[in-house]
LUMTOR-98233 format. One record per residue: x, y, z of N, C-alpha, C in turn. Coordinates in nm, 2 decimals, decimal comma, always signed. Layout:
residues N
> npx;npy;npz;capx;capy;capz;cpx;cpy;cpz
> X;Y;Z;X;Y;Z;X;Y;Z
...
END
This chain:
residues 64
> npx;npy;npz;capx;capy;capz;cpx;cpy;cpz
> +7,23;-2,78;+7,17;+7,23;-2,64;+7,22;+7,10;-2,57;+7,17
> +7,06;-2,47;+7,23;+6,94;-2,40;+7,20;+6,96;-2,32;+7,07
> +6,85;-2,31;+6,99;+6,86;-2,24;+6,87;+6,82;-2,09;+6,88
> +6,79;-2,04;+7,00;+6,73;-1,91;+7,01;+6,84;-1,80;+7,02
> +6,97;-1,84;+7,01;+7,08;-1,75;+7,01;+7,14;-1,72;+7,15
> +7,08;-1,78;+7,25;+7,13;-1,77;+7,39;+7,17;-1,90;+7,44
> +7,29;-1,90;+7,51;+7,34;-2,03;+7,56;+7,33;-2,02;+7,72
> +7,31;-2,14;+7,78;+7,31;-2,16;+7,92;+7,45;-2,20;+7,96
> +7,47;-2,20;+8,09;+7,60;-2,24;+8,14;+7,64;-2,38;+8,10
> +7,54;-2,47;+8,09;+7,56;-2,61;+8,05;+7,61;-2,61;+7,90
> +7,55;-2,53;+7,82;+7,59;-2,52;+7,68;+7,74;-2,47;+7,67
> +7,77;-2,37;+7,75;+7,91;-2,31;+7,75;+8,01;-2,42;+7,80
> +7,97;-2,49;+7,90;+8,06;-2,60;+7,95;+8,09;-2,70;+7,84
> +7,98;-2,74;+7,77;+8,00;-2,84;+7,66;+8,08;-2,78;+7,55
> +8,05;-2,66;+7,51;+8,11;-2,60;+7,39;+8,26;-2,58;+7,42
> +8,29;-2,53;+7,53;+8,43;-2,49;+7,56;+8,51;-2,59;+7,64
> +8,45;-2,70;+7,68;+8,51;-2,80;+7,76;+8,59;-2,75;+7,88
> +8,51;-2,66;+7,96;+8,56;-2,60;+8,08;+8,47;-2,64;+8,20
> +8,52;-2,60;+8,32;+8,44;-2,63;+8,44;+8,32;-2,53;+8,44
> +8,22;-2,56;+8,52;+8,11;-2,47;+8,54;+8,15;-2,33;+8,59
> +8,25;-2,33;+8,68;+8,29;-2,20;+8,74;+8,36;-2,12;+8,63
> +8,44;-2,18;+8,54;+8,50;-2,11;+8,43;+8,40;-2,06;+8,33
> +8,30;-2,14;+8,31;+8,19;-2,10;+8,21;+8,11;-1,98;+8,27
> +8,08;-1,98;+8,40;+8,01;-1,87;+8,46;+8,10;-1,74;+8,45
> +8,23;-1,75;+8,47;+8,32;-1,63;+8,46;+8,32;-1,58;+8,32
> +8,33;-1,67;+8,22;+8,33;-1,64;+8,08;+8,20;-1,56;+8,04
> +8,09;-1,62;+8,09;+7,96;-1,56;+8,06;+7,95;-1,42;+8,12
> +8,00;-1,40;+8,25;+7,99;-1,27;+8,31;+8,07;-1,17;+8,23
> +8,19;-1,21;+8,19;+8,28;-1,12;+8,11;+8,22;-1,08;+7,98
> +8,16;-1,18;+7,91;+8,10;-1,15;+7,78;+7,98;-1,06;+7,80
> +7,89;-1,09;+7,90;+7,78;-1,01;+7,93;+7,81;-0,87;+7,97
> +7,92;-0,85;+8,04;+7,96;-0,72;+8,08;+8,01;-0,64;+7,96
> +8,08;-0,70;+7,87;+8,12;-0,63;+7,74;+7,99;-0,59;+7,67
> +7,90;-0,68;+7,65;+7,77;-0,64;+7,58;+7,70;-0,53;+7,65
> +7,69;-0,54;+7,78;+7,62;-0,43;+7,86;+7,69;-0,30;+7,83
> +7,82;-0,29;+7,83;+7,89;-0,17;+7,80;+7,86;-0,11;+7,66
> +7,83;-0,20;+7,57;+7,80;-0,16;+7,43;+7,65;-0,12;+7,42
> +7,58;-0,13;+7,53;+7,44;-0,09;+7,53;+7,34;-0,20;+7,51
> +7,38;-0,32;+7,50;+7,29;-0,43;+7,49;+7,22;-0,47;+7,62
> +7,10;-0,53;+7,61;+7,04;-0,59;+7,72;+7,09;-0,73;+7,74
> +7,13;-0,77;+7,86;+7,17;-0,90;+7,88;+7,08;-0,97;+7,98
> +7,08;-1,10;+7,97;+7,00;-1,18;+8,06;+7,10;-1,27;+8,15
> +7,09;-1,25;+8,28;+7,18;-1,32;+8,37;+7,16;-1,47;+8,35
> +7,27;-1,54;+8,34;+7,26;-1,69;+8,33;+7,25;-1,73;+8,18
> +7,25;-1,64;+8,09;+7,25;-1,66;+7,95;+7,36;-1,58;+7,88
> +7,41;-1,63;+7,77;+7,51;-1,55;+7,69;+7,47;-1,56;+7,54
> +7,50;-1,45;+7,47;+7,47;-1,45;+7,33;+7,57;-1,55;+7,26
> +7,51;-1,64;+7,19;+7,59;-1,75;+7,12;+7,69;-1,69;+7,02
> +7,64;-1,61;+6,93;+7,72;-1,55;+6,82;+7,84;-1,47;+6,88
> +7,81;-1,39;+6,98;+7,92;-1,30;+7,04;+8,02;-1,39;+7,11
> +7,98;-1,49;+7,18;+8,07;-1,58;+7,24;+8,16;-1,65;+7,14
> +8,10;-1,71;+7,04;+8,18;-1,77;+6,93;+8,28;-1,68;+6,87
> +8,24;-1,56;+6,84;+8,33;-1,46;+6,78;+8,45;-1,43;+6,88
> +8,42;-1,41;+7,01;+8,53;-1,38;+7,10;+8,62;-1,50;+7,12
> +8,57;-1,62;+7,10;+8,65;-1,74;+7,11;+8,73;-1,77;+6,98
> +8,69;-1,70;+6,87;+8,75;-1,73;+6,74;+8,70;-1,85;+6,68
> +8,58;-1,89;+6,71;+8,52;-2,01;+6,66;+8,41;-1,97;+6,56
> +8,41;-2,02;+6,44;+8,30;-1,99;+6,35;+8,18;-2,07;+6,38
> +8,06;-2,01;+6,37;+7,93;-2,08;+6,39;+7,92;-2,21;+6,31
> +7,98;-2,21;+6,19;+7,97;-2,33;+6,10;+8,05;-2,45;+6,16
> +8,14;-2,42;+6,26;+8,21;-2,53;+6,32;+8,15;-2,59;+6,44
> +8,03;-2,54;+6,48;+7,96;-2,58;+6,60;+7,83;-2,65;+6,56
> +7,80;-2,77;+6,61;+7,68;-2,84;+6,58;+7,56;-2,77;+6,65
> +7,45;-2,77;+6,59;+7,32;-2,71;+6,64;+7,34;-2,56;+6,64
END
């Protein structure tokens, strides 16, 4: 996974063990939440720390 704090759909598929369609939906939902909070989001990328927090997964439990 990338170390810049942003994940691609392939990273989300691998991390969550879901289909690409499900990963895209999850990314859209997360990015919409961040947008409502005033953050700038990049389409096709999702903030790694926020995603892990929403999933209840600690960053220490994820490699890379």
